[in-house]
Residue, then its C-alpha position, 0 to 999 in steps of 0.5 A: m351054261n345058263d343065260t346069267t353065266d353067259e352074260i357074266r362072261r360077256e361083261s367080264q373085263e378079262k382078256d379071254p372070258r372063257r373057262v379053263t379047259l380040262r386039257e389046260f388044267q392037266n398040263k399046268k405046272s403043279s405049283k400053278f393055281m387055276d380056277p376055272c370059275a375065276i370069272e364068275a367068282k370075280a363077278s360075284f365079289k364085284c356085285l357084293d362090293d357094288n351092293n354094300y355086301d347085300k347078298t340078296l342082290c347078288s343071288d344070280y351071280f352066286a348061282a352062276y358060280r355054283e353052276c360053273k363049279q358043278m359043271w367043272i367037278a362033273e367034267r373032272r369026275r367024267a375024265r377020271l372015270n374015263g382015265e383021262l386024268 
């Protein structure tokens, strides 16, 4: 993760500012929604709220969310190829 992502997670109001692990995702109930990038998503929405929905001021938050999603997709792809999912 880059510095912005780490900073967003540190500043988060979440009790546990970490992303969902692959094992937690595997063991979840089928009806439960889990967003491994919920902290980044929440931070980007908060940035939009705080800046009157001016997207240009929140580009770092959007980049952190995109990075998180790309990392999560790559991790799931690797797990599927290795037979872990």
